[in-house]
Structures are given as C-alpha cells and as structure tokens.
C-alpha positions, 0 to 999 in steps of 0.5 A, spaced: 415 563 950 417 569 955 417 576 952 424 576 953 426 571 948 421 574 943 425 580 943 431 576 942 429 573 936 426 579 934 433 583 934 436 577 932 432 577 925 433 585 924 441 583 924 440 577 920 436 581 915 442 587 915 447 582 913 442 579 908 441 586 905 449 588 906 450 581 902 445 582 896 448 589 895 455 587 895 453 583 889 449 588 886 442 587 887 441 593 890 433 592 889 432 585 893 437 589 898 432 595 898 426 590 899 430 586 905 432 593 908 425 595 908 423 588 912 429 590 917 426 597 918 419 594 919 421 590 926 426 597 928 424 603 924 429 606 928 435 603 926 440 609 922 445 604 919 439 600 915 436 607 913 444 609 911 444 602 907 438 602 904 440 610 902 446 606 898 443 602 894 437 607 892 444 611 890 446 605 886 440 604 882 440 612 880 434 614 885 439 620 888 434 624 891 431 618 894 438 617 897 440 624 899 433 624 904 434 618 907 442 619 908 439 626 912 434 622 915 440 617 918 444 623 920 439 626 924 438 620 927 446 621 929 449 616 924 456 619 923 456 619 915 
C-alpha cells in the first residue's frame, strides 16, 4: 500500500469520525460524541471544526469553562464562530 493511500484512508477516517460525532451529538449523546471527537483529534489535532464541535458537546453537558477554552482555541486556529 502506498503512503498516499494510507494518508487518504486517514483523511477519510477523520471525516467519518467527525460525521459520527455530529450524529451522536444530534441524538443528545454528548459523552459518546466527545469520545469520537477525541479519536478524530488524535488523527488530526489541528482540525478547528472538530475542536469546536467538541466544545458544543461539552457545553451541552454543563462543562462551560472547558467549552470556552476550546472555542477560544478554535478561533485562534482561524475558525470563524
């Protein structure tokens, strides 16, 4: 398997994990969504959108300070929220 193919699979996995996290959050399963976002961030720690979505789930769980920190981080990375 070529390195390009491995990178493509990795990129697709991050996208799939992101979509799964969004689906879980939409169902109100914020704790599981956060776990999935964390897995995606292990593969791509520079994804501001995933960081932001994790912040939303944390906020919905009442973890407002943690959520605020992540929103600030996502903004610092260039996300316009």
